[in-house]
C-alpha positions as CSV (number, residue, x, y, z in Angstrom):
1,M,-16.2,12.2,-50.9
2,S,-13.9,14.3,-53.2
3,A,-15.7,18.0,-51.8
4,P,-15.4,17.0,-48.2
5,A,-12.0,16.0,-48.8
6,D,-11.0,19.0,-50.6
7,A,-12.5,21.2,-48.1
8,Y,-10.7,19.8,-45.1
9,R,-7.1,18.9,-47.2
10,H,-5.5,20.9,-44.4
11,L,-6.2,18.1,-41.8
12,R,-4.6,15.9,-44.1
13,A,-1.6,13.8,-43.2
14,N,0.4,10.8,-43.4
15,W,2.2,10.2,-39.6
16,S,4.5,7.2,-38.4
17,Y,3.7,7.9,-34.8
18,P,3.7,5.1,-33.6
19,T,2.6,3.1,-36.3
20,A,2.1,4.0,-39.9
21,V,-1.3,6.4,-39.9
22,R,-3.4,7.5,-43.0
23,F,-5.1,10.6,-41.5
24,G,-7.9,12.7,-43.1
25,V,-11.8,13.0,-44.7
26,G,-11.2,10.5,-47.6
27,R,-8.5,8.4,-47.1
28,L,-11.0,5.1,-46.8
29,E,-10.5,4.7,-50.3
30,E,-7.1,3.8,-49.7
31,L,-8.1,0.5,-47.8
32,G,-7.0,-2.0,-50.7
33,D,-3.5,-0.4,-51.2
34,A,-3.0,-0.6,-47.3
35,C,-4.0,-3.7,-46.8
36,R,-1.3,-5.0,-49.7
37,S,0.9,-2.6,-48.1
38,A,0.4,-4.7,-44.9
39,G,1.4,-7.9,-47.1
40,M,-2.3,-9.0,-47.1
41,A,-3.6,-11.2,-49.9
42,R,-7.0,-12.4,-48.7
43,P,-8.2,-10.2,-45.3
44,L,-10.4,-10.9,-42.4
45,V,-12.6,-7.8,-42.1
46,V,-13.7,-7.9,-38.4
47,T,-16.5,-5.8,-37.0
48,D,-18.9,-5.5,-34.6
49,P,-23.0,-7.2,-35.6
50,G,-24.5,-3.3,-35.7
51,L,-21.4,-1.9,-38.4
52,A,-22.3,-4.9,-40.1
53,K,-25.8,-3.9,-41.1
54,L,-24.5,-0.4,-42.6
55,P,-24.0,0.4,-45.9
56,L,-20.2,1.6,-44.6
57,L,-19.6,-2.2,-44.4
58,A,-20.7,-2.7,-48.1
59,E,-18.5,0.2,-48.6
60,V,-15.4,-2.0,-47.4
61,M,-16.1,-4.9,-48.7
62,D,-16.3,-3.2,-52.3
63,L,-13.0,-1.2,-52.0
64,L,-11.4,-4.5,-51.2
65,K,-12.8,-6.2,-53.9
66,E,-12.0,-3.7,-56.2
67,A,-8.4,-4.0,-54.9
68,G,-8.6,-7.8,-55.7
69,L,-8.4,-8.7,-52.1
70,P,-11.1,-11.4,-51.6
71,A,-12.7,-10.7,-48.2
72,V,-14.7,-12.5,-45.8
73,L,-16.9,-10.5,-42.9
74,F,-16.8,-11.5,-39.6
75,S,-19.0,-9.9,-36.9
76,Q,-20.1,-12.2,-34.0
77,I,-18.6,-10.5,-31.2
78,K,-20.1,-8.6,-28.2
79,P,-19.6,-4.6,-27.2
80,N,-17.6,-5.4,-24.4
81,P,-15.6,-8.4,-26.6
82,E,-15.4,-12.2,-24.8
83,G,-12.6,-15.2,-25.1
84,R,-15.3,-16.8,-27.0
85,N,-16.0,-14.1,-29.9
86,I,-11.8,-14.3,-30.2
87,D,-12.4,-17.9,-30.7
88,D,-14.9,-18.2,-33.0
89,G,-12.5,-15.2,-35.2
90,V,-9.7,-17.5,-34.6
91,A,-11.9,-20.4,-36.0
92,A,-13.4,-17.9,-39.1
93,F,-9.3,-16.7,-39.8
94,R,-8.4,-20.5,-40.5
95,A,-11.2,-21.7,-42.3
96,G,-11.0,-19.2,-44.7
97,G,-7.0,-19.1,-45.2
98,H,-6.8,-15.5,-44.4
99,D,-3.1,-13.8,-43.9
100,G,-4.7,-10.5,-42.6
101,V,-7.2,-8.6,-40.4
102,V,-9.1,-5.3,-41.0
103,A,-10.6,-4.2,-37.9
104,I,-13.0,-1.3,-38.5
105,G,-15.5,-0.2,-35.5
106,G,-15.2,1.2,-32.6
107,G,-12.8,-0.1,-29.3
108,S,-14.3,-3.5,-29.4
109,A,-14.2,-4.6,-32.9
110,L,-10.5,-3.1,-32.9
111,D,-9.8,-4.9,-29.9
112,A,-11.5,-8.4,-31.4
113,G,-9.7,-8.1,-34.9
114,K,-6.1,-7.2,-33.0
115,A,-6.8,-10.6,-30.6
116,I,-8.0,-12.2,-33.5
117,A,-4.9,-11.8,-35.7
118,F,-2.4,-12.4,-33.0
119,Q,-4.2,-15.9,-32.0
120,A,-4.5,-16.9,-35.3
121,G,-1.2,-18.2,-35.7
122,Q,-0.7,-19.7,-31.7
123,T,-1.0,-22.9,-29.7
124,R,-1.2,-21.1,-26.3
125,P,-4.6,-20.3,-24.7
126,L,-5.5,-16.5,-25.3
127,W,-5.1,-16.2,-21.7
128,D,-1.9,-17.2,-21.6
129,F,-0.9,-14.2,-22.9
130,E,-2.4,-11.3,-20.3
131,D,-0.5,-8.3,-19.5
132,V,1.5,-9.8,-16.7
133,G,5.5,-9.6,-16.4
134,D,7.1,-11.0,-19.3
135,W,4.0,-13.3,-20.7
136,W,3.7,-11.8,-24.4
137,T,7.1,-13.5,-24.6
138,R,5.2,-16.7,-24.6
139,A,3.5,-15.9,-28.4
140,D,5.0,-16.8,-31.5
141,A,5.8,-13.2,-32.9
142,A,6.3,-14.7,-36.4
143,A,2.9,-15.7,-36.6
144,I,1.2,-12.6,-35.6
145,A,-1.2,-11.7,-38.6
146,P,-0.6,-8.1,-39.8
147,I,-3.6,-5.5,-39.1
148,V,-5.0,-2.7,-40.6
149,A,-7.2,-0.9,-38.6
150,V,-10.1,1.4,-39.5
151,P,-11.9,3.8,-36.3
152,T,-15.2,4.1,-36.5
153,T,-15.4,6.5,-33.3
154,A,-13.1,8.8,-31.6
155,G,-12.4,7.1,-28.3
156,T,-10.6,3.9,-27.1
157,G,-7.4,5.0,-29.5
158,S,-7.3,1.2,-30.3
159,E,-5.8,1.9,-33.2
160,V,-2.6,2.8,-32.4
161,G,-2.6,0.4,-29.3
162,R,-0.2,-2.8,-28.6
163,A,-3.1,-4.4,-26.6
164,S,-6.6,-5.8,-26.4
165,V,-9.3,-5.7,-23.7
166,V,-11.1,-9.1,-23.6
167,T,-13.4,-10.2,-20.5
168,H,-12.8,-14.1,-19.2
169,E,-16.3,-15.2,-19.1
170,P,-15.5,-17.8,-16.0
171,T,-14.8,-14.8,-13.5
172,R,-16.5,-12.2,-15.5
173,T,-13.4,-10.0,-15.5
174,K,-11.5,-8.0,-18.0
175,K,-7.8,-9.2,-19.3
176,I,-5.7,-7.2,-20.7
177,I,-4.1,-9.4,-23.8
178,F,-0.6,-7.6,-24.9
179,H,2.0,-7.9,-27.4
180,P,3.8,-5.2,-29.3
181,K,3.1,-6.7,-32.6
182,M,-0.7,-6.3,-32.0
183,L,0.3,-3.1,-33.1
184,P,-1.8,-2.1,-36.1
185,A,0.3,-1.6,-39.8
186,I,-1.6,0.5,-40.7
187,V,-4.2,3.1,-39.3
188,I,-7.0,4.6,-41.7
189,A,-8.3,7.5,-40.0
190,D,-11.2,9.1,-41.5
191,P,-13.6,11.6,-39.8
192,A,-16.1,11.0,-42.8
193,V,-15.9,7.5,-41.0
194,T,-17.5,8.6,-37.4
195,A,-19.8,11.0,-39.3
196,G,-22.6,8.9,-38.8
197,L,-22.3,7.9,-35.2
198,P,-25.0,9.2,-32.9
199,A,-24.9,11.9,-30.9
200,N,-25.0,9.9,-27.4
201,I,-22.2,7.4,-28.7
202,T,-20.1,10.5,-29.7
203,A,-20.6,11.5,-26.3
204,W,-19.9,8.4,-24.8
205,T,-16.7,7.6,-26.7
206,G,-15.3,11.2,-26.8
207,M,-15.7,10.8,-22.9
208,D,-13.2,7.7,-22.9
209,A,-10.5,9.9,-25.3
210,L,-10.8,12.6,-22.2
211,A,-10.2,9.4,-20.0
212,H,-7.7,8.2,-20.8
213,N,-5.6,11.6,-21.7
214,L,-6.7,12.9,-18.4
215,E,-5.8,9.6,-16.4
216,A,-2.6,9.2,-18.6
217,Y,-1.8,13.0,-17.2
218,S,-2.4,12.7,-13.7
219,S,-0.5,9.3,-13.2
220,T,2.8,9.6,-11.5
221,Y,5.1,7.3,-13.3
222,H,8.0,9.6,-15.1
223,H,6.6,10.1,-19.0
224,P,7.3,13.5,-19.8
225,L,6.5,12.6,-23.9
226,G,3.1,11.2,-22.4
227,D,2.2,13.9,-20.3
228,G,2.7,16.5,-23.5
229,I,0.9,14.4,-25.7
230,A,-2.3,13.7,-22.8
231,V,-2.3,17.4,-22.3
232,E,-3.0,18.1,-25.6
233,G,-5.6,14.9,-26.5
234,M,-7.7,16.8,-23.3
235,R,-7.4,20.5,-25.1
236,L,-8.7,18.8,-28.4
237,V,-11.4,17.2,-26.2
238,K,-12.4,20.3,-24.8
239,E,-12.7,22.4,-27.8
240,W,-14.6,19.9,-30.1
241,L,-15.8,17.3,-28.4
242,P,-19.2,19.5,-28.1
243,R,-19.2,20.8,-31.8
244,A,-19.0,16.7,-32.7
245,V,-21.8,16.1,-29.8
246,A,-24.2,19.0,-31.6
247,D,-23.2,18.4,-35.6
248,G,-22.4,14.9,-36.3
249,S,-21.6,16.1,-40.1
250,D,-19.0,18.4,-38.4
251,L,-15.7,16.8,-40.0
252,E,-13.5,19.5,-38.4
253,A,-14.4,18.4,-35.0
254,R,-14.3,14.7,-35.9
255,A,-11.3,14.9,-37.6
256,H,-10.0,16.8,-34.4
257,M,-11.8,13.8,-31.9
258,L,-10.1,11.0,-33.8
259,A,-6.8,12.9,-32.8
260,A,-7.6,13.1,-29.5
261,A,-8.8,9.3,-29.1
262,S,-5.3,8.4,-30.8
263,M,-3.2,10.6,-28.6
264,G,-5.4,9.0,-25.6
265,A,-4.2,5.8,-26.1
266,I,-0.5,6.6,-26.9
267,A,-0.3,8.4,-23.5
268,F,-1.9,5.8,-21.6
269,Q,1.3,3.8,-22.5
270,K,2.5,5.6,-19.5
271,G,-0.5,4.6,-16.8
272,L,-3.8,4.7,-16.3
273,G,-5.7,4.6,-13.0
274,G,-9.0,4.6,-10.5
275,I,-11.7,5.6,-13.4
276,H,-10.8,2.2,-15.5
277,A,-10.0,0.3,-12.4
278,L,-14.1,0.8,-11.2
279,S,-14.9,1.0,-15.1
280,H,-13.5,-2.6,-16.4
281,P,-15.7,-4.7,-13.5
282,V,-18.5,-2.9,-14.1
283,G,-18.7,-3.0,-17.7
284,A,-17.9,-7.2,-17.2
285,V,-20.6,-8.1,-15.3
286,Y,-23.1,-5.4,-16.2
287,D,-21.3,-4.9,-20.0
288,T,-22.2,-1.5,-19.7
289,H,-20.5,1.1,-22.4
290,H,-16.9,1.0,-21.3
291,G,-16.6,5.2,-22.1
292,L,-19.9,6.0,-20.7
293,T,-19.0,4.2,-17.7
294,N,-15.7,5.7,-17.3
295,A,-17.4,9.6,-17.7
296,V,-19.2,8.6,-14.7
297,F,-16.8,7.4,-12.7
298,M,-14.3,10.5,-13.7
299,P,-15.3,13.2,-11.2
300,Y,-15.7,11.0,-8.0
301,V,-11.8,9.6,-8.6
302,L,-10.6,13.1,-9.7
303,A,-11.6,14.4,-6.6
304,F,-10.2,11.1,-4.9
305,N,-7.1,11.6,-6.6
306,R,-7.2,15.4,-5.9
307,P,-3.8,15.1,-3.0
308,A,-1.3,13.9,-5.6
309,V,-2.5,15.7,-8.3
310,E,-3.8,19.2,-7.5
311,T,-0.6,21.2,-8.4
312,K,-0.5,18.9,-11.7
313,L,-3.9,19.6,-13.1
314,A,-3.6,23.3,-12.0
315,R,-0.8,23.2,-14.6
316,A,-3.3,21.7,-17.4
317,A,-5.9,23.7,-16.1
318,A,-4.0,27.1,-17.2
319,Y,-3.0,25.3,-20.4
320,L,-6.6,24.6,-21.3
321,G,-7.8,28.1,-20.1
322,I,-10.0,26.9,-17.6
323,P,-9.5,29.6,-14.0
324,G,-9.4,28.3,-11.1
325,G,-6.9,25.5,-11.1
326,F,-7.8,22.1,-9.6
327,D,-11.1,23.4,-8.1
328,G,-11.6,24.4,-12.2
329,L,-11.3,21.6,-14.1
330,L,-13.0,19.8,-11.7
331,A,-16.6,22.1,-12.5
332,W,-15.1,21.7,-15.9
333,V,-16.0,18.1,-16.0
334,L,-18.8,18.1,-14.4
335,E,-20.5,20.6,-16.5
336,L,-19.3,18.9,-19.5
337,R,-21.1,15.6,-18.1
338,E,-24.1,17.5,-17.8
339,Q,-24.3,19.0,-21.1
340,L,-23.5,15.8,-22.9
341,K,-26.3,14.1,-20.9
342,I,-23.8,11.6,-19.0
343,P,-25.9,10.4,-15.3
344,H,-24.2,12.1,-12.6
345,T,-24.3,8.6,-10.2
346,A,-23.5,5.4,-11.2
347,V,-27.2,3.8,-10.7
348,A,-27.2,4.6,-14.2
349,L,-24.8,1.9,-14.7
350,G,-27.2,-0.9,-12.9
351,I,-24.3,-1.1,-10.6
352,E,-26.3,-3.4,-6.8
353,P,-25.1,-2.0,-3.9
354,G,-24.9,-6.1,-2.8
355,R,-22.2,-6.6,-5.5
356,L,-20.0,-4.4,-4.4
357,D,-17.8,-6.3,-2.5
358,A,-17.0,-8.6,-5.3
359,L,-16.8,-5.8,-8.0
360,S,-14.5,-3.9,-4.9
361,E,-12.1,-6.4,-5.1
362,M,-12.3,-6.8,-8.8
363,A,-11.1,-3.6,-8.8
364,A,-8.3,-3.8,-6.9
365,A,-7.0,-6.4,-8.8
366,D,-7.3,-4.7,-12.3
367,P,-3.7,-3.9,-12.9
368,T,-4.9,-0.1,-14.0
369,A,-5.5,0.1,-10.2
370,G,-1.6,-0.1,-9.9
371,G,-1.1,3.2,-11.8
372,N,-3.7,5.9,-9.5
373,P,-1.6,8.7,-8.3
374,V,-2.9,7.6,-4.6
375,K,-2.8,3.9,-3.4
376,V,-5.6,2.1,-4.4
377,G,-6.6,-0.9,-2.6
378,A,-10.3,-2.6,-2.1
379,A,-11.4,-0.5,0.6
380,E,-11.2,2.0,-0.9
381,L,-12.5,1.0,-4.4
382,R,-15.2,0.3,-2.3
383,A,-15.5,3.7,-0.8
384,L,-15.3,5.4,-4.3
385,Y,-18.3,3.0,-5.7
386,E,-20.2,4.0,-2.8
387,R,-19.9,7.9,-3.6
388,A,-20.6,7.1,-7.3
389,L,-23.8,5.7,-6.6
390,A,-24.4,8.5,-3.9
391,G,-23.2,11.0,-6.5
392,T,-21.3,12.9,-3.6
393,V,-18.0,13.8,-5.3
């Protein structure tokens, strides 16, 4: 990695926002030091089954071994992690006498790793810590294991988040598990780690980053800090996602997309909205890719929210260099989806019209629905599902 690291030294930095981030090409080599700095001596490495088979994971295990940190690999998680995946991970954590988690992968692996580190020291069920009111205070904070996060995709930004999304199997609903100490102690954001990502996954995860920044910016909650981060995150996606998709080895594009993903997750502390409310039930029921699902629903929710966000999104369009105000921004989203081969209708997600009532009720109950700038209930969300199926923006 020495040559690329030198070539991209201008994109190398240490950040402390909202946690310690070691950003830049070649930073993966610091994994052992990061684990020791976080207080780990015997980490459990959590990733997904596909990534577990790749040379990157062999490199990770070698780096930890060279640092004198005996590690064990756990990869029994689904693309949309389920409660039993977390239970299995906790069992592996306890059986191996581990004292921390290295979560490496996309949003699913990062969410699972964070949830395992959180739950390993708890005595109550995982669902007792759903992001409802002050339920997070039920946790024994001192028993939460430290986490080092290594994102391999530029999408969810879970590496800088304080929550995990986990599917509750009995109800097939996605639950947000939250605690402030679920925030990783150290993030290693190495663009070279993302270079092998296929073009379609690069596109889908990049659209997830856009969805996070766009919904956070559109939220009516007062959070000027979040707005500033979100609009710049949108600019990075606009300028660099097409390049990252066109050439996966473009480490400059990969670096800016990693930053955009983290920015989206930081910004959405302000709130999310209808895109995610529609997406979460579909992902839970049909096991669809979260970023792709968000991308499909994005323009329909934008058009629905127009009365509440038109002026604000016109400002964002001006910053992004998009003429035409709100209409121009909506047209850009549609053009970007077409360029990235995102399906225009929700038919591609496998949604069955006969399940719209149930999906709409689940969407209305999703906590992200409350952040939508136009009030939504089951009726409005069903209408949005119908428009997405018909392709009517």
